[in-house]
A tleap script that builds the chain and sets N, CA, C and O, in Angstrom:
source leaprc.protein.ff14SB
mol = sequence {
  NPRO ASP GLU ARG VAL PRO ALA PRO TYR VAL
  ILE ASN ASN VAL GLN LYS LEU ILE ASP HIE
  GLY ASP ASN THR GLU LEU PHE CYS ARG TYR
  ALA SER ARG ASP VAL VAL TYR LEU THR GLY
  GLN ARG ASP ILE GLU THR LEU SER ALA GLU
  ASN ARG TYR GLN GLY LEU HIE GLY ASP ARG
  PHE GLN GLY PRO SER ARG ARG GLU ARG SER
  GLU ARG PHE PHE ALA SER LEU GLN VAL ARG
  GLY ARG GLU LEU GLU PHE CYS GLY ARG ILE
  GLY GLY GLU SER THR GLN VAL HIE GLU ARG
  HIE ILE VAL LYS HIE VAL ALA HIE CASP
}
set mol.1.N position { -115.347 -46.680 110.468 }
set mol.1.CA position { -114.467 -46.005 111.400 }
set mol.1.C position { -114.276 -44.517 111.048 }
set mol.1.O position { -114.379 -44.108 109.891 }
set mol.2.N position { -114.002 -43.757 112.063 }
set mol.2.CA position { -113.813 -42.325 111.895 }
set mol.2.C position { -112.559 -42.085 111.097 }
set mol.2.O position { -111.505 -42.619 111.443 }
set mol.3.N position { -112.633 -41.303 110.045 }
set mol.3.CA position { -111.490 -41.009 109.167 }
set mol.3.C position { -110.534 -40.031 109.842 }
set mol.3.O position { -109.363 -39.971 109.468 }
set mol.4.N position { -110.999 -39.268 110.820 }
set mol.4.CA position { -110.164 -38.279 111.483 }
set mol.4.C position { -109.450 -38.946 112.659 }
set mol.4.O position { -110.068 -39.206 113.692 }
set mol.5.N position { -108.189 -39.217 112.512 }
set mol.5.CA position { -107.431 -39.865 113.565 }
set mol.5.C position { -106.657 -38.808 114.317 }
set mol.5.O position { -105.752 -38.209 113.737 }
set mol.6.N position { -106.961 -38.544 115.576 }
set mol.6.CA position { -106.305 -37.448 116.293 }
set mol.6.C position { -104.845 -37.705 116.628 }
set mol.6.O position { -104.131 -36.784 117.024 }
set mol.7.N position { -104.394 -38.938 116.475 }
set mol.7.CA position { -102.986 -39.241 116.765 }
set mol.7.C position { -102.378 -40.068 115.602 }
set mol.7.O position { -102.206 -41.281 115.727 }
set mol.8.N position { -102.069 -39.420 114.512 }
set mol.8.CA position { -101.530 -40.174 113.368 }
set mol.8.C position { -100.074 -40.541 113.542 }
set mol.8.O position { -99.235 -40.201 112.708 }
set mol.9.N position { -99.770 -41.245 114.644 }
set mol.9.CA position { -98.399 -41.479 114.983 }
set mol.9.C position { -97.758 -42.622 114.227 }
set mol.9.O position { -96.556 -42.846 114.371 }
set mol.10.N position { -98.522 -43.363 113.417 }
set mol.10.CA position { -97.915 -44.360 112.592 }
set mol.10.C position { -96.943 -43.706 111.632 }
set mol.10.O position { -95.805 -44.158 111.503 }
set mol.11.N position { -97.359 -42.676 110.972 }
set mol.11.CA position { -96.517 -41.954 110.012 }
set mol.11.C position { -95.388 -41.215 110.742 }
set mol.11.O position { -94.216 -41.378 110.401 }
set mol.12.N position { -95.740 -40.406 111.741 }
set mol.12.CA position { -94.755 -39.560 112.393 }
set mol.12.C position { -93.666 -40.389 113.104 }
set mol.12.O position { -92.478 -40.135 112.903 }
set mol.13.N position { -94.046 -41.347 113.907 }
set mol.13.CA position { -93.021 -42.101 114.646 }
set mol.13.C position { -92.152 -42.980 113.765 }
set mol.13.O position { -90.945 -43.090 113.980 }
set mol.14.N position { -92.772 -43.604 112.772 }
set mol.14.CA position { -91.949 -44.424 111.849 }
set mol.14.C position { -90.950 -43.564 111.115 }
set mol.14.O position { -89.803 -43.979 110.948 }
set mol.15.N position { -91.336 -42.381 110.667 }
set mol.15.CA position { -90.396 -41.500 109.970 }
set mol.15.C position { -89.238 -41.119 110.869 }
set mol.15.O position { -88.096 -41.042 110.415 }
set mol.16.N position { -89.519 -40.879 112.136 }
set mol.16.CA position { -88.445 -40.560 113.068 }
set mol.16.C position { -87.494 -41.736 113.224 }
set mol.16.O position { -86.278 -41.555 113.301 }
set mol.17.N position { -88.051 -42.939 113.271 }
set mol.17.CA position { -87.212 -44.130 113.451 }
set mol.17.C position { -86.259 -44.330 112.286 }
set mol.17.O position { -85.085 -44.633 112.499 }
set mol.18.N position { -86.731 -44.169 111.071 }
set mol.18.CA position { -85.909 -44.469 109.936 }
set mol.18.C position { -85.238 -43.238 109.347 }
set mol.18.O position { -84.418 -43.341 108.435 }
set mol.19.N position { -85.598 -42.051 109.887 }
set mol.19.CA position { -84.928 -40.780 109.592 }
set mol.19.C position { -84.897 -40.425 108.126 }
set mol.19.O position { -83.921 -39.840 107.658 }
set mol.20.N position { -85.947 -40.765 107.378 }
set mol.20.CA position { -86.127 -40.223 106.038 }
set mol.20.C position { -87.626 -40.244 105.717 }
set mol.20.O position { -88.414 -40.849 106.444 }
set mol.21.N position { -88.012 -39.578 104.621 }
set mol.21.CA position { -89.385 -39.264 104.379 }
set mol.21.C position { -90.301 -40.405 104.045 }
set mol.21.O position { -91.453 -40.386 104.478 }
set mol.22.N position { -89.861 -41.413 103.293 }
set mol.22.CA position { -90.811 -42.443 102.827 }
set mol.22.C position { -90.743 -43.666 103.689 }
set mol.22.O position { -89.719 -44.347 103.752 }
set mol.23.N position { -91.861 -43.949 104.368 }
set mol.23.CA position { -91.886 -45.106 105.294 }
set mol.23.C position { -92.756 -46.225 104.717 }
set mol.23.O position { -93.121 -47.154 105.437 }
set mol.24.N position { -93.087 -46.145 103.439 }
set mol.24.CA position { -94.011 -47.120 102.837 }
set mol.24.C position { -93.537 -48.568 103.006 }
set mol.24.O position { -94.303 -49.434 103.430 }
set mol.25.N position { -92.313 -48.812 102.681 }
set mol.25.CA position { -91.803 -50.207 102.754 }
set mol.25.C position { -91.853 -50.727 104.167 }
set mol.25.O position { -92.274 -51.861 104.394 }
set mol.26.N position { -91.431 -49.921 105.125 }
set mol.26.CA position { -91.423 -50.339 106.526 }
set mol.26.C position { -92.869 -50.549 107.003 }
set mol.26.O position { -93.157 -51.544 107.668 }
set mol.27.N position { -93.771 -49.629 106.674 }
set mol.27.CA position { -95.151 -49.817 107.086 }
set mol.27.C position { -95.758 -51.101 106.496 }
set mol.27.O position { -96.441 -51.851 107.194 }
set mol.28.N position { -95.499 -51.343 105.200 }
set mol.28.CA position { -96.017 -52.527 104.574 }
set mol.28.C position { -95.480 -53.825 105.159 }
set mol.28.O position { -96.207 -54.814 105.251 }
set mol.29.N position { -94.236 -53.826 105.545 }
set mol.29.CA position { -93.650 -55.013 106.208 }
set mol.29.C position { -94.357 -55.243 107.544 }
set mol.29.O position { -94.725 -56.372 107.868 }
set mol.30.N position { -94.547 -54.159 108.326 }
set mol.30.CA position { -95.268 -54.278 109.596 }
set mol.30.C position { -96.702 -54.727 109.391 }
set mol.30.O position { -97.195 -55.593 110.113 }
set mol.31.N position { -97.378 -54.137 108.400 }
set mol.31.CA position { -98.781 -54.426 108.115 }
set mol.31.C position { -98.943 -55.877 107.666 }
set mol.31.O position { -100.016 -56.452 107.848 }
set mol.32.N position { -97.926 -56.470 107.097 }
set mol.32.CA position { -98.058 -57.825 106.595 }
set mol.32.C position { -97.944 -58.870 107.695 }
set mol.32.O position { -98.216 -60.047 107.460 }
set mol.33.N position { -97.543 -58.451 108.899 }
set mol.33.CA position { -97.439 -59.386 110.013 }
set mol.33.C position { -98.810 -59.783 110.533 }
set mol.33.O position { -99.773 -59.029 110.394 }
set mol.34.N position { -98.899 -60.940 111.120 }
set mol.34.CA position { -100.156 -61.436 111.745 }
set mol.34.C position { -100.162 -60.934 113.172 }
set mol.34.O position { -99.591 -61.562 114.064 }
set mol.35.N position { -100.819 -59.780 113.391 }
set mol.35.CA position { -100.807 -59.155 114.728 }
set mol.35.C position { -102.245 -59.000 115.226 }
set mol.35.O position { -103.130 -58.593 114.473 }
set mol.36.N position { -102.470 -59.327 116.496 }
set mol.36.CA position { -103.772 -59.116 117.135 }
set mol.36.C position { -103.573 -58.274 118.377 }
set mol.36.O position { -102.786 -58.624 119.257 }
set mol.37.N position { -104.303 -57.138 118.446 }
set mol.37.CA position { -104.203 -56.249 119.605 }
set mol.37.C position { -105.377 -56.565 120.504 }
set mol.37.O position { -106.512 -56.687 120.044 }
set mol.38.N position { -105.093 -56.699 121.812 }
set mol.38.CA position { -106.139 -56.969 122.816 }
set mol.38.C position { -106.217 -55.731 123.711 }
set mol.38.O position { -105.197 -55.204 124.152 }
set mol.39.N position { -107.412 -55.292 123.964 }
set mol.39.CA position { -107.645 -54.126 124.804 }
set mol.39.C position { -108.699 -54.441 125.834 }
set mol.39.O position { -109.745 -54.984 125.481 }
set mol.40.N position { -108.473 -54.128 127.078 }
set mol.40.CA position { -109.466 -54.342 128.128 }
set mol.40.C position { -110.618 -53.361 128.001 }
set mol.40.O position { -110.389 -52.157 127.886 }
set mol.41.N position { -111.831 -53.840 128.018 }
set mol.41.CA position { -113.031 -53.019 127.940 }
set mol.41.C position { -113.028 -51.955 129.054 }
set mol.41.O position { -113.439 -50.816 128.838 }
set mol.42.N position { -112.566 -52.343 130.224 }
set mol.42.CA position { -112.592 -51.454 131.377 }
set mol.42.C position { -111.258 -50.709 131.588 }
set mol.42.O position { -111.068 -50.094 132.637 }
set mol.43.N position { -110.364 -50.751 130.644 }
set mol.43.CA position { -109.084 -50.072 130.776 }
set mol.43.C position { -109.240 -48.616 130.330 }
set mol.43.O position { -108.688 -48.176 129.322 }
set mol.44.N position { -110.034 -47.885 131.151 }
set mol.44.CA position { -110.458 -46.538 130.791 }
set mol.44.C position { -109.980 -45.487 131.824 }
set mol.44.O position { -110.387 -44.326 131.776 }
set mol.45.N position { -109.121 -45.919 132.744 }
set mol.45.CA position { -108.610 -44.996 133.744 }
set mol.45.C position { -107.824 -43.879 133.037 }
set mol.45.O position { -106.940 -44.130 132.218 }
set mol.46.N position { -108.188 -42.628 133.391 }
set mol.46.CA position { -107.441 -41.496 132.791 }
set mol.46.C position { -106.042 -41.503 133.354 }
set mol.46.O position { -105.835 -41.560 134.566 }
set mol.47.N position { -105.096 -41.444 132.458 }
set mol.47.CA position { -103.675 -41.449 132.829 }
set mol.47.C position { -103.305 -40.044 133.242 }
set mol.47.O position { -103.296 -39.140 132.406 }
set mol.48.N position { -103.001 -39.839 134.502 }
set mol.48.CA position { -102.701 -38.532 135.077 }
set mol.48.C position { -101.293 -38.126 134.803 }
set mol.48.O position { -100.489 -38.910 134.300 }
set mol.49.N position { -100.993 -36.890 135.135 }
set mol.49.CA position { -99.650 -36.377 134.971 }
set mol.49.C position { -98.647 -37.126 135.787 }
set mol.49.O position { -97.465 -37.157 135.444 }
set mol.50.N position { -99.102 -37.749 136.890 }
set mol.50.CA position { -98.189 -38.531 137.737 }
set mol.50.C position { -97.845 -39.858 137.099 }
set mol.50.O position { -96.863 -40.497 137.478 }
set mol.51.N position { -98.646 -40.277 136.130 }
set mol.51.CA position { -98.393 -41.566 135.491 }
set mol.51.C position { -97.057 -41.512 134.765 }
set mol.51.O position { -96.761 -40.526 134.090 }
set mol.52.N position { -96.267 -42.534 134.893 }
set mol.52.CA position { -94.925 -42.539 134.306 }
set mol.52.C position { -94.926 -42.439 132.812 }
set mol.52.O position { -93.908 -42.058 132.234 }
set mol.53.N position { -96.033 -42.765 132.143 }
set mol.53.CA position { -96.069 -42.712 130.705 }
set mol.53.C position { -96.519 -41.332 130.188 }
set mol.53.O position { -96.186 -40.936 129.071 }
set mol.54.N position { -97.274 -40.620 131.016 }
set mol.54.CA position { -97.880 -39.347 130.574 }
set mol.54.C position { -96.807 -38.311 130.327 }
set mol.54.O position { -95.874 -38.162 131.115 }
set mol.55.N position { -96.948 -37.608 129.239 }
set mol.55.CA position { -96.066 -36.511 128.915 }
set mol.55.C position { -94.834 -36.957 128.135 }
set mol.55.O position { -94.079 -36.090 127.696 }
set mol.56.N position { -94.586 -38.214 127.938 }
set mol.56.CA position { -93.437 -38.656 127.185 }
set mol.56.C position { -93.719 -38.607 125.686 }
set mol.56.O position { -94.685 -39.207 125.214 }
set mol.57.N position { -92.900 -37.913 124.958 }
set mol.57.CA position { -92.986 -37.888 123.480 }
set mol.57.C position { -94.387 -37.581 122.963 }
set mol.57.O position { -94.846 -38.188 121.995 }
set mol.58.N position { -95.074 -36.623 123.621 }
set mol.58.CA position { -96.366 -36.198 123.142 }
set mol.58.C position { -97.462 -37.203 123.247 }
set mol.58.O position { -98.439 -37.111 122.504 }
set mol.59.N position { -97.354 -38.178 124.147 }
set mol.59.CA position { -98.361 -39.206 124.202 }
set mol.59.C position { -99.707 -38.718 124.733 }
set mol.59.O position { -100.680 -39.472 124.694 }
set mol.60.N position { -99.795 -37.489 125.226 }
set mol.60.CA position { -101.094 -36.962 125.600 }
set mol.60.C position { -102.001 -36.911 124.350 }
set mol.60.O position { -103.220 -37.051 124.450 }
set mol.61.N position { -101.393 -36.711 123.198 }
set mol.61.CA position { -102.163 -36.663 121.940 }
set mol.61.C position { -102.641 -38.071 121.574 }
set mol.61.O position { -103.547 -38.211 120.753 }
set mol.62.N position { -102.059 -39.103 122.159 }
set mol.62.CA position { -102.433 -40.468 121.838 }
set mol.62.C position { -103.744 -40.882 122.536 }
set mol.62.O position { -104.371 -41.871 122.154 }
set mol.63.N position { -104.142 -40.124 123.548 }
set mol.63.CA position { -105.394 -40.445 124.221 }
set mol.63.C position { -105.248 -40.433 125.725 }
set mol.63.O position { -104.150 -40.625 126.249 }
set mol.64.N position { -106.351 -40.209 126.427 }
set mol.64.CA position { -106.296 -40.094 127.887 }
set mol.64.C position { -106.238 -41.457 128.603 }
set mol.64.O position { -105.865 -41.506 129.775 }
set mol.65.N position { -106.591 -42.540 127.942 }
set mol.65.CA position { -106.548 -43.872 128.574 }
set mol.65.C position { -105.919 -44.868 127.628 }
set mol.65.O position { -105.772 -44.606 126.434 }
set mol.66.N position { -105.551 -46.013 128.173 }
set mol.66.CA position { -104.950 -47.041 127.320 }
set mol.66.C position { -105.895 -47.538 126.253 }
set mol.66.O position { -105.477 -47.793 125.124 }
set mol.67.N position { -107.185 -47.684 126.597 }
set mol.67.CA position { -108.137 -48.134 125.607 }
set mol.67.C position { -108.303 -47.124 124.495 }
set mol.67.O position { -108.370 -47.484 123.320 }
set mol.68.N position { -108.369 -45.859 124.867 }
set mol.68.CA position { -108.464 -44.806 123.844 }
set mol.68.C position { -107.214 -44.771 122.953 }
set mol.68.O position { -107.327 -44.572 121.743 }
set mol.69.N position { -106.035 -44.962 123.534 }
set mol.69.CA position { -104.803 -44.987 122.745 }
set mol.69.C position { -104.795 -46.181 121.794 }
set mol.69.O position { -104.341 -46.073 120.655 }
set mol.70.N position { -105.300 -47.321 122.271 }
set mol.70.CA position { -105.393 -48.476 121.428 }
set mol.70.C position { -106.329 -48.209 120.244 }
set mol.70.O position { -106.024 -48.583 119.111 }
set mol.71.N position { -107.475 -47.558 120.512 }
set mol.71.CA position { -108.424 -47.276 119.466 }
set mol.71.C position { -107.805 -46.325 118.417 }
set mol.71.O position { -107.968 -46.530 117.214 }
set mol.72.N position { -107.109 -45.305 118.884 }
set mol.72.CA position { -106.498 -44.316 117.971 }
set mol.72.C position { -105.362 -44.976 117.166 }
set mol.72.O position { -105.242 -44.757 115.960 }
set mol.73.N position { -104.533 -45.784 117.842 }
set mol.73.CA position { -103.443 -46.437 117.094 }
set mol.73.C position { -103.995 -47.333 116.010 }
set mol.73.O position { -103.528 -47.301 114.871 }
set mol.74.N position { -105.009 -48.150 116.365 }
set mol.74.CA position { -105.569 -49.056 115.392 }
set mol.74.C position { -106.222 -48.287 114.249 }
set mol.74.O position { -106.097 -48.682 113.090 }
set mol.75.N position { -106.924 -47.181 114.565 }
set mol.75.CA position { -107.528 -46.382 113.511 }
set mol.75.C position { -106.476 -45.776 112.597 }
set mol.75.O position { -106.678 -45.687 111.386 }
set mol.76.N position { -105.345 -45.357 113.177 }
set mol.76.CA position { -104.296 -44.773 112.321 }
set mol.76.C position { -103.678 -45.830 111.400 }
set mol.76.O position { -103.271 -45.529 110.278 }
set mol.77.N position { -103.615 -47.068 111.891 }
set mol.77.CA position { -103.165 -48.126 110.994 }
set mol.77.C position { -104.112 -48.317 109.804 }
set mol.77.O position { -103.676 -48.547 108.676 }
set mol.78.N position { -105.382 -48.217 110.075 }
set mol.78.CA position { -106.387 -48.387 108.991 }
set mol.78.C position { -106.299 -47.233 107.997 }
set mol.78.O position { -106.371 -47.452 106.787 }
set mol.79.N position { -106.144 -46.004 108.495 }
set mol.79.CA position { -106.018 -44.853 107.609 }
set mol.79.C position { -104.807 -45.027 106.680 }
set mol.79.O position { -104.912 -44.875 105.463 }
set mol.80.N position { -103.669 -45.344 107.280 }
set mol.80.CA position { -102.458 -45.510 106.470 }
set mol.80.C position { -102.611 -46.685 105.517 }
set mol.80.O position { -102.190 -46.602 104.363 }
set mol.81.N position { -103.212 -47.784 105.985 }
set mol.81.CA position { -103.472 -48.914 105.113 }
set mol.81.C position { -104.290 -48.574 103.891 }
set mol.81.O position { -103.964 -49.002 102.784 }
set mol.82.N position { -105.379 -47.787 104.085 }
set mol.82.CA position { -106.172 -47.367 102.957 }
set mol.82.C position { -105.388 -46.472 102.012 }
set mol.82.O position { -105.518 -46.576 100.793 }
set mol.83.N position { -104.568 -45.587 102.585 }
set mol.83.CA position { -103.752 -44.701 101.738 }
set mol.83.C position { -102.867 -45.518 100.819 }
set mol.83.O position { -102.643 -45.144 99.668 }
set mol.84.N position { -102.365 -46.631 101.324 }
set mol.84.CA position { -101.429 -47.469 100.558 }
set mol.84.C position { -102.142 -48.654 99.886 }
set mol.84.O position { -101.500 -49.593 99.414 }
set mol.85.N position { -103.504 -48.588 99.852 }
set mol.85.CA position { -104.309 -49.640 99.292 }
set mol.85.C position { -103.943 -51.005 99.900 }
set mol.85.O position { -103.869 -52.028 99.219 }
set mol.86.N position { -103.723 -50.957 101.202 }
set mol.86.CA position { -103.355 -52.152 102.013 }
set mol.86.C position { -102.160 -52.875 101.422 }
set mol.86.O position { -102.068 -54.099 101.511 }
set mol.87.N position { -101.256 -52.142 100.828 }
set mol.87.CA position { -99.943 -52.629 100.369 }
set mol.87.C position { -100.127 -53.795 99.386 }
set mol.87.O position { -99.217 -54.613 99.249 }
set mol.88.N position { -101.251 -53.897 98.714 }
set mol.88.CA position { -101.456 -54.955 97.767 }
set mol.88.C position { -101.571 -56.330 98.379 }
set mol.88.O position { -101.402 -57.344 97.702 }
set mol.89.N position { -101.866 -56.357 99.692 }
set mol.89.CA position { -101.909 -57.641 100.388 }
set mol.89.C position { -103.112 -58.471 99.922 }
set mol.89.O position { -104.181 -57.950 99.603 }
set mol.90.N position { -102.887 -59.743 99.900 }
set mol.90.CA position { -103.925 -60.728 99.577 }
set mol.90.C position { -104.675 -60.376 98.284 }
set mol.90.O position { -105.904 -60.374 98.227 }
set mol.91.N position { -103.891 -60.086 97.274 }
set mol.91.CA position { -104.461 -59.740 95.953 }
set mol.91.C position { -105.346 -58.549 96.016 }
set mol.91.O position { -106.289 -58.465 95.230 }
set mol.92.N position { -105.107 -57.608 96.907 }
set mol.92.CA position { -105.894 -56.396 97.006 }
set mol.92.C position { -107.219 -56.564 97.755 }
set mol.92.O position { -108.025 -55.636 97.820 }
set mol.93.N position { -107.435 -57.747 98.313 }
set mol.93.CA position { -108.700 -58.018 99.027 }
set mol.93.C position { -108.684 -57.633 100.525 }
set mol.93.O position { -109.719 -57.640 101.191 }
set mol.94.N position { -107.515 -57.307 101.020 }
set mol.94.CA position { -107.406 -56.990 102.447 }
set mol.94.C position { -108.164 -55.694 102.715 }
set mol.94.O position { -108.056 -54.741 101.943 }
set mol.95.N position { -108.931 -55.653 103.808 }
set mol.95.CA position { -109.708 -54.471 104.125 }
set mol.95.C position { -109.329 -53.883 105.471 }
set mol.95.O position { -109.929 -52.903 105.913 }
set mol.96.N position { -108.330 -54.478 106.133 }
set mol.96.CA position { -107.818 -53.840 107.374 }
set mol.96.C position { -106.416 -54.341 107.679 }
set mol.96.O position { -105.990 -55.397 107.210 }
set mol.97.N position { -105.718 -53.550 108.478 }
set mol.97.CA position { -104.379 -53.885 108.943 }
set mol.97.C position { -104.522 -54.489 110.319 }
set mol.97.O position { -105.007 -53.829 111.238 }
set mol.98.N position { -104.107 -55.736 110.479 }
set mol.98.CA position { -104.159 -56.419 111.773 }
set mol.98.C position { -105.545 -56.621 112.310 }
set mol.98.O position { -106.521 -56.347 111.612 }
set mol.99.N position { -105.662 -57.089 113.521 }
set mol.99.CA position { -106.953 -57.293 114.191 }
set mol.99.C position { -106.902 -56.602 115.556 }
set mol.99.O position { -105.834 -56.442 116.146 }
set mol.100.N position { -108.053 -56.204 116.032 }
set mol.100.CA position { -108.147 -55.595 117.391 }
set mol.100.C position { -109.399 -56.148 118.044 }
set mol.100.O position { -110.482 -56.134 117.460 }
set mol.101.N position { -109.232 -56.639 119.278 }
set mol.101.CA position { -110.352 -57.184 120.024 }
set mol.101.C position { -110.436 -56.517 121.381 }
set mol.101.O position { -109.411 -56.271 122.017 }
set mol.102.N position { -111.621 -56.226 121.823 }
set mol.102.CA position { -111.844 -55.676 123.169 }
set mol.102.C position { -112.257 -56.869 124.058 }
set mol.102.O position { -113.206 -57.587 123.742 }
set mol.103.N position { -111.542 -57.063 125.157 }
set mol.103.CA position { -111.822 -58.147 126.058 }
set mol.103.C position { -112.782 -57.626 127.104 }
set mol.103.O position { -112.468 -56.708 127.862 }
set mol.104.N position { -113.951 -58.227 127.130 }
set mol.104.CA position { -115.051 -57.785 127.997 }
set mol.104.C position { -114.667 -57.926 129.483 }
set mol.104.O position { -114.000 -58.881 129.881 }
set mol.105.N position { -115.099 -56.967 130.269 }
set mol.105.CA position { -114.991 -56.992 131.727 }
set mol.105.C position { -113.544 -57.031 132.225 }
set mol.105.O position { -113.285 -57.480 133.342 }
set mol.106.N position { -112.600 -56.564 131.401 }
set mol.106.CA position { -111.193 -56.595 131.808 }
set mol.106.C position { -110.637 -55.158 131.864 }
set mol.106.O position { -110.818 -54.377 130.930 }
set mol.107.N position { -109.971 -54.834 132.957 }
set mol.107.CA position { -109.274 -53.562 133.086 }
set mol.107.C position { -107.820 -53.770 132.690 }
set mol.107.O position { -107.509 -54.712 131.960 }
set mol.108.N position { -106.934 -52.914 133.154 }
set mol.108.CA position { -105.535 -53.052 132.787 }
set mol.108.C position { -104.835 -54.187 133.483 }
set mol.108.O position { -104.103 -54.938 132.839 }
set mol.109.N position { -105.034 -54.344 134.793 }
set mol.109.CA position { -104.376 -55.401 135.531 }
set mol.109.C position { -105.205 -56.618 135.507 }
set mol.109.O position { -104.821 -57.637 136.081 }
savepdb mol mol.pdb
quit
């Protein structure tokens, strides 16, 4: 995976939520959950300025489409997970945070 994550919002948004600098414990609790992200292969429609989500809280930096946002979010989880050595999960053998699958031939609706 690309080490350069253009939207490192795992760190930034979590810090805003808990309103102090160290989010390690909160991130590790979230990372320890059994979570699977599903993304439609065809969910690539560019979200325009008219879209109700566009422009809120800097989400333009999260990506132009839902699939791109999903990719960036998942990549940011992996970057933070590596920084924290995957929170010592599974005896240090864990190599990723959560799972992400792309569902073939599926758009948003």
